[in-house]
C-alpha positions in Angstrom: 88.1 46.0 -180.8 87.1 48.7 -178.5 83.9 48.3 -176.5 80.7 50.0 -177.9 79.2 52.4 -175.7 75.2 53.0 -175.9 73.3 55.9 -174.6 69.8 55.3 -174.9 67.2 58.2 -174.0 63.6 57.4 -173.3 61.1 60.0 -172.7 57.9 58.6 -171.4 54.6 60.5 -171.8 53.8 62.3 -168.5 50.8 60.0 -167.8 52.8 56.8 -168.7 56.1 57.3 -166.6 55.4 54.4 -164.0 54.4 52.1 -167.0 57.6 52.8 -168.8 59.7 52.7 -165.9 58.2 49.3 -164.8 58.9 47.9 -168.3 62.5 49.4 -168.4 63.3 47.6 -165.0 62.1 44.2 -166.4 64.9 44.5 -169.1 67.7 44.9 -166.6 68.4 41.4 -165.2 67.8 39.5 -168.5 70.0 41.9 -170.6 72.9 41.8 -168.1 73.0 37.8 -168.6 73.1 38.4 -172.6 76.4 37.7 -174.3 78.4 40.7 -174.8 77.0 42.8 -172.3 79.5 44.5 -170.1 77.0 46.7 -168.3 73.3 47.9 -168.6 72.4 50.6 -166.3 69.2 52.6 -166.1 68.9 56.0 -164.7 66.0 58.4 -164.2 66.3 62.0 -164.4 66.0 63.9 -160.9 64.3 66.9 -162.4 62.1 65.3 -165.1 60.9 61.7 -163.9 59.7 61.1 -167.4 63.4 61.0 -168.8 65.1 57.5 -168.6 68.7 57.0 -169.7 70.3 53.5 -170.2 74.1 53.6 -170.1 75.4 50.5 -171.6 78.7 48.9 -172.7 78.7 46.0 -175.2 81.7 43.9 -176.5 80.6 44.4 -180.2 78.1 46.0 -182.4 76.8 42.6 -183.4 76.1 41.6 -179.9 74.3 44.9 -179.5 72.2 44.0 -182.6 71.3 40.4 -181.1 70.2 42.3 -178.1 67.9 44.7 -180.0 66.5 41.5 -181.6 65.7 39.8 -178.5 62.2 38.7 -177.5 62.5 40.7 -174.3 63.0 43.8 -176.4 60.1 43.0 -178.5 57.9 42.6 -175.5 59.0 45.9 -174.2 58.2 47.6 -177.3 54.7 46.0 -177.3 54.0 46.7 -173.6 54.9 50.3 -174.1 53.3 51.2 -177.4 52.0 54.7 -177.3 53.6 55.4 -173.9 56.9 56.8 -175.1 57.3 60.4 -176.2 60.7 59.9 -177.8 63.5 57.5 -178.1 67.1 57.9 -179.2 70.0 55.6 -179.3 73.6 56.8 -179.6 76.3 54.4 -180.4 79.7 55.8 -179.0 83.2 55.1 -178.6 85.3 56.1 -175.6 88.0 58.6 -176.8 89.7 59.5 -173.5 
């Protein structure tokens, strides 16, 4: 089965950028050690510092779902409650 690519867009509220960034950074090392994680890379927009993007690849959707149910994701959600303007997650398949 082909790997699953994830593009997650997180837009922080303007006065919460540093909080959201700090909490997102906490996710990287622990997630990279999870079963099925191929890569988990955080980016911050050069023009809009409130816009963060995770570019991720997973071995399967099931392993992605396990990641999304992990305690560190729940901790991130609790820590950033009310600090995120919007969040979108796109599941994608490489075609070329």
